[in-house]
C-alpha positions as CSV (number, residue, x, y, z in Angstrom):
1,X,6.2,95.6,102.0
2,X,4.4,96.2,105.3
3,X,0.8,95.7,106.0
4,X,0.3,98.8,108.1
5,X,-3.4,98.1,108.8
6,X,-2.3,94.7,110.3
7,X,0.5,96.5,112.2
8,X,-1.9,98.9,113.8
9,X,-4.4,96.2,114.7
10,X,-1.7,94.0,116.2
11,X,-0.2,96.9,118.2
12,X,-3.5,98.0,119.5
13,X,-4.4,94.6,120.8
14,X,-0.9,94.2,122.3
15,X,-0.9,97.6,124.0
16,X,-4.3,97.4,125.6
17,X,-6.3,100.4,126.8
18,X,-4.3,101.3,129.9
19,X,-5.5,102.0,133.4
20,X,-9.2,102.1,134.3
21,X,-10.7,105.5,134.5
22,X,-14.2,106.8,134.5
23,X,-15.5,109.0,131.8
24,X,-15.4,112.0,134.1
25,X,-11.8,111.3,135.0
26,X,-10.8,110.9,131.4
27,X,-12.4,114.3,130.5
28,X,-10.5,115.8,133.4
29,X,-7.2,114.4,132.3
30,X,-7.7,115.6,128.7
31,X,-8.7,119.1,129.9
32,X,-5.7,119.3,132.3
33,X,-3.2,118.2,129.7
34,X,-4.5,120.7,127.1
35,X,-4.3,123.4,129.8
36,X,-0.8,122.3,130.8
37,X,0.4,122.5,127.2
38,X,-0.9,126.0,126.8
39,X,0.5,127.1,130.2
40,X,3.9,125.7,129.3
41,X,4.5,127.9,126.3
42,X,5.4,131.2,128.1
43,X,7.2,129.3,130.9
44,X,9.5,127.6,128.4
45,X,10.0,130.9,126.5
46,X,11.0,132.8,129.6
47,X,13.4,130.1,130.9
48,X,15.1,129.4,127.5
49,X,15.1,132.7,125.8
50,X,13.7,131.0,122.7
51,X,10.7,132.6,121.0
52,X,8.1,130.4,119.4
53,X,4.6,131.5,118.6
54,X,1.8,129.8,120.5
55,X,-0.5,127.5,118.6
56,X,1.8,126.8,115.7
57,X,1.5,123.0,116.2
58,X,-1.7,121.3,117.2
59,X,-1.9,119.6,120.6
60,X,-3.5,116.2,120.4
61,X,-4.4,114.3,123.6
62,X,-4.6,110.7,122.4
63,X,-5.0,107.2,123.7
64,X,-2.6,104.4,122.9
65,X,-4.4,103.5,119.7
66,X,-4.1,107.1,118.5
67,X,-0.4,107.1,119.2
68,X,0.0,103.8,117.3
69,X,-1.8,105.1,114.3
70,X,0.2,108.4,114.2
71,X,3.5,106.5,114.3
72,X,2.4,103.9,111.8
73,X,1.6,106.8,109.4
74,X,5.0,108.3,110.1
75,X,6.9,105.1,109.6
76,X,5.1,104.4,106.4
77,X,6.1,107.7,105.0
78,X,9.7,107.3,106.1
79,X,9.9,103.8,104.6
80,X,8.5,104.8,101.2
81,X,11.9,105.5,99.6
82,X,13.3,102.2,101.0
83,X,10.4,100.2,99.5
84,X,11.0,101.9,96.2
85,X,14.7,101.2,96.3
86,X,14.1,97.5,97.1
87,X,11.5,97.2,94.3
88,X,13.9,98.7,91.8
89,X,16.6,96.3,92.8
90,X,14.5,93.1,92.8
91,X,11.5,94.0,90.6
92,X,7.9,93.7,91.5
93,X,7.1,90.7,93.8
94,X,4.4,88.2,93.0
95,X,1.0,88.7,94.5
96,X,1.4,85.8,97.0
97,X,4.9,86.9,98.0
98,X,3.8,90.4,98.5
99,X,0.8,89.4,100.6
100,X,2.7,87.0,102.9
101,X,5.7,89.2,103.2
102,X,3.7,92.3,104.1
103,X,1.7,90.4,106.7
104,X,4.9,89.1,108.4
105,X,6.5,92.5,108.5
106,X,3.1,94.0,109.6
107,X,3.1,91.7,112.6
108,X,6.7,92.6,113.4
109,X,6.0,96.3,113.2
110,X,2.9,95.8,115.2
111,X,4.8,94.1,118.0
112,X,7.3,97.0,118.1
113,X,4.6,99.6,118.2
114,X,2.6,97.7,120.7
115,X,5.5,97.5,123.1
116,X,6.3,101.2,122.8
117,X,2.7,102.3,123.0
118,X,2.6,101.5,126.7
119,X,5.8,103.4,127.4
120,X,5.6,106.8,125.7
121,X,4.1,109.7,127.7
122,X,4.4,112.3,124.9
123,X,5.9,113.0,121.6
124,X,6.5,115.9,119.3
125,X,6.4,114.9,115.7
126,X,8.2,117.6,113.7
127,X,7.6,116.0,110.3
128,X,3.8,115.9,110.4
129,X,2.3,118.0,107.7
130,X,-1.4,118.9,108.1
131,X,-2.1,118.9,104.3
132,X,-4.4,121.8,104.5
133,X,-2.0,124.5,103.5
134,X,-1.5,125.8,107.0
135,X,1.9,126.8,108.3
136,X,1.8,124.5,111.3
137,X,5.1,122.8,112.2
138,X,4.5,119.3,113.4
139,X,2.1,118.2,116.1
140,X,2.3,117.5,119.8
141,X,1.0,114.1,121.1
142,X,0.2,113.6,124.8
143,X,-0.7,109.9,125.6
144,X,-3.2,110.3,128.3
145,X,-3.5,106.7,129.6
146,X,0.3,106.4,129.9
147,X,0.6,109.6,131.8
148,X,-2.1,108.4,134.2
149,X,-0.5,105.1,134.6
150,X,3.0,106.6,135.3
151,X,1.7,109.1,137.9
152,X,-0.1,106.2,139.7
153,X,2.9,104.0,139.6
154,X,5.3,106.5,141.1
155,X,2.6,108.0,143.4
156,X,3.0,111.5,142.0
157,X,0.6,114.4,142.4
158,X,-1.5,114.2,139.2
159,X,-1.7,118.0,138.6
160,X,2.1,118.4,139.2
161,X,3.0,115.4,137.1
162,X,0.9,116.4,134.1
163,X,2.3,119.9,133.9
164,X,5.8,118.4,134.3
165,X,5.3,116.2,131.3
166,X,3.8,119.1,129.3
167,X,6.8,121.2,130.0
168,X,9.1,118.6,128.5
169,X,7.0,118.1,125.3
170,X,6.4,121.8,124.9
171,X,10.1,122.4,125.0
172,X,10.4,120.1,122.0
173,X,7.8,122.2,120.2
174,X,9.7,125.4,120.9
175,X,13.0,123.8,119.7
176,X,11.5,123.1,116.3
177,X,9.4,126.2,115.9
178,X,11.9,128.7,117.2
179,X,14.8,127.0,115.3
180,X,13.2,126.7,111.8
181,X,16.2,124.9,110.2
182,X,16.2,122.0,112.8
183,X,13.4,120.0,111.0
184,X,15.1,120.2,107.6
185,X,18.5,119.3,109.2
186,X,17.1,116.1,110.8
187,X,15.2,115.3,107.6
188,X,18.5,115.4,105.7
189,X,20.1,113.0,108.1
190,X,17.1,110.6,107.8
191,X,17.4,110.9,104.0
192,X,21.1,109.9,104.3
193,X,20.1,106.8,106.3
194,X,17.5,105.8,103.8
195,X,20.0,106.3,100.9
196,X,22.5,104.1,102.7
197,X,20.1,101.1,103.0
198,X,21.9,98.1,101.6
199,X,20.0,96.0,99.1
200,X,22.8,93.9,97.6
201,X,22.2,90.3,98.7
202,X,25.9,89.5,99.1
203,X,26.5,92.5,101.3
204,X,23.3,91.9,103.3
205,X,24.5,88.4,104.0
206,X,27.8,89.6,105.3
207,X,26.1,92.3,107.5
208,X,23.8,89.6,108.8
209,X,26.7,87.4,109.8
210,X,28.4,90.2,111.6
211,X,25.1,91.1,113.3
212,X,24.6,87.6,114.5
213,X,28.0,87.5,116.1
214,X,27.4,90.7,117.9
215,X,23.8,90.0,118.9
216,X,24.9,87.6,121.7
217,X,26.8,90.4,123.4
218,X,23.8,92.6,123.1
219,X,21.4,90.1,124.6
220,X,23.7,89.4,127.5
221,X,24.3,93.1,128.2
222,X,28.0,93.1,127.1
223,X,27.3,95.2,124.0
224,X,26.1,98.8,123.8
225,X,24.5,98.8,120.3
226,X,20.9,98.3,119.4
227,X,19.4,96.1,116.7
228,X,19.5,99.2,114.4
229,X,23.2,99.6,115.0
230,X,23.9,95.9,114.2
231,X,22.5,96.2,110.7
232,X,23.9,99.7,109.9
233,X,26.7,100.2,107.4
234,X,29.8,102.2,108.4
235,X,28.4,105.3,106.6
236,X,25.1,104.9,108.3
237,X,26.8,104.6,111.7
238,X,28.4,108.0,111.1
239,X,24.9,109.5,110.5
240,X,23.6,107.7,113.5
241,X,26.3,109.3,115.6
242,X,25.4,112.7,114.3
243,X,21.7,112.1,115.0
244,X,22.6,110.8,118.5
245,X,24.4,114.1,119.2
246,X,21.4,116.1,118.1
247,X,18.8,114.0,119.9
248,X,20.9,114.0,123.1
249,X,20.9,117.8,122.9
250,X,17.1,118.0,122.3
251,X,16.2,115.5,125.0
252,X,18.7,116.8,127.6
253,X,17.6,120.4,126.9
254,X,13.9,119.5,127.5
255,X,14.8,117.7,130.7
256,X,16.8,120.7,132.0
257,X,13.9,123.0,131.2
258,X,11.2,120.8,132.8
259,X,13.3,120.6,136.0
260,X,14.4,124.3,135.9
261,X,11.0,125.7,135.4
262,X,9.5,123.1,137.7
263,X,10.3,124.6,141.2
264,X,8.3,127.8,140.4
265,X,5.1,126.1,139.3
266,X,5.4,122.4,140.5
267,X,5.9,122.1,144.2
268,X,6.8,118.3,144.1
269,X,9.2,118.5,141.1
270,X,12.2,117.1,143.0
271,X,10.2,114.1,144.3
272,X,8.8,113.5,140.8
273,X,12.2,113.5,139.2
274,X,13.7,111.1,141.7
275,X,10.8,108.6,141.3
276,X,10.7,109.0,137.6
277,X,14.4,108.3,137.1
278,X,13.9,105.0,139.0
279,X,11.0,104.1,136.7
280,X,13.0,104.8,133.6
281,X,15.3,101.9,134.4
282,X,12.6,99.5,133.5
283,X,10.9,96.8,135.5
284,X,11.5,93.1,134.9
285,X,14.3,91.3,133.0
286,X,12.3,90.9,129.9
287,X,11.5,94.6,129.9
288,X,15.1,95.5,130.3
289,X,16.1,93.1,127.4
290,X,13.6,94.6,125.1
291,X,14.7,98.1,126.0
292,X,18.3,97.1,125.2
293,X,17.4,95.5,121.9
294,X,15.3,98.4,120.7
295,X,17.8,101.0,121.8
296,X,15.7,102.4,124.6
297,X,18.7,102.2,127.0
298,X,20.5,104.5,124.6
299,X,17.5,106.8,124.6
300,X,17.7,107.0,128.4
301,X,21.4,107.8,128.1
302,X,20.5,110.7,125.7
303,X,18.4,112.3,128.5
304,X,21.2,111.9,131.0
305,X,24.1,112.9,128.8
306,X,22.3,115.7,127.1
307,X,21.2,117.2,130.4
308,X,24.7,117.1,131.6
309,X,25.9,118.9,128.4
310,X,23.3,121.6,128.8
311,X,23.9,122.3,132.5
312,X,27.7,122.3,132.0
313,X,27.5,124.8,129.1
314,X,25.0,127.0,130.8
315,X,27.2,127.2,133.9
316,X,30.2,128.1,131.8
317,X,28.8,130.6,129.3
318,X,25.3,131.3,130.5
319,X,22.0,130.6,128.7
320,X,22.7,133.2,126.0
321,X,26.0,131.5,125.3
322,X,24.4,128.1,125.3
323,X,21.7,129.3,122.8
324,X,24.5,129.7,120.2
325,X,23.8,126.0,119.6
326,X,20.6,127.0,117.8
327,X,22.3,129.5,115.4
328,X,23.2,127.0,112.6
329,X,23.7,123.3,112.1
330,X,27.5,123.6,112.4
331,X,26.9,124.7,116.0
332,X,25.2,121.5,117.0
333,X,27.3,119.3,119.3
334,X,28.8,116.1,118.0
335,X,28.3,112.8,120.0
336,X,31.8,113.3,121.4
337,X,31.1,116.9,122.4
338,X,28.0,115.8,124.3
339,X,30.4,113.8,126.5
340,X,32.9,116.7,126.6
341,X,30.8,119.9,126.8
342,X,33.7,122.2,127.2
343,X,35.1,121.0,123.9
344,X,31.9,122.4,122.3
345,X,32.4,125.6,124.3
346,X,36.0,125.9,122.9
347,X,34.9,125.2,119.4
348,X,31.9,127.6,119.2
349,X,33.0,130.3,121.6
350,X,36.8,130.1,120.9
């Protein structure tokens, strides 16, 4: 269904190598990022009160090609059940149909990965399994060329900026290792999305017609949905809303931690935050359009709304009271509660 080798090759060519650095500079960046990830562990634990053992997930400092390959592998795994469902519905395609179709979708997937590969600074992949029988939970990816490019663009102190990024990503590692049910909960939501994929041609045509009508608003900025939302069924949109609530919590929590820990170890943290927020808005009109289509604008809103939720709850009930959010899945905030933090406080704390 997707030629993932072609997708990786396309994305790698599209993304490029990133900023020019010497071999010595590259070695210095890699070493500093590894050190920053290790240094972040006790800082996050002390600030959040969440206990996660060090070294339970490997830290990989990668280039853009490494990030592309890691995400192509992850997408391939997620799409496996969808491919099987489509094949059961339509039967095995002919050799030529399969070849042409997989190359077209491979190019499309490659274009998506290529665009994102130049944007992502770091990523915690909670679903990665090492396959060697170890108990590791996920893996932490730090995209070195993008971090260097971002720090140069905003004129940040490199040492401060690299530790700041590590604090954010290490918080994600702590969230999934200190809260062991979180990965299974998110996996169950992904499974629901996959199960809800529509393969009936008539229903697909109706969804496509509705999506085309709404796409114009999306392109012109009058709509708030992404391409994913346009093609989701009502049941899937309910799941997407639940996932949005969780992701807003996780991203906002990480932003609060990186800024909360920052002043004690990162002298220029306020300056970095102000400059980085401006950078998050995107550059040219094409960049802003692609961000809107791919849902990256919604991703930025997750950071902002989630951080507001965390700060409001911590002010009202303290960090220990906020940490009730990690007790069980029912304590996770809904999308509506992210916007109304005190509604979550009333529900969970009575």
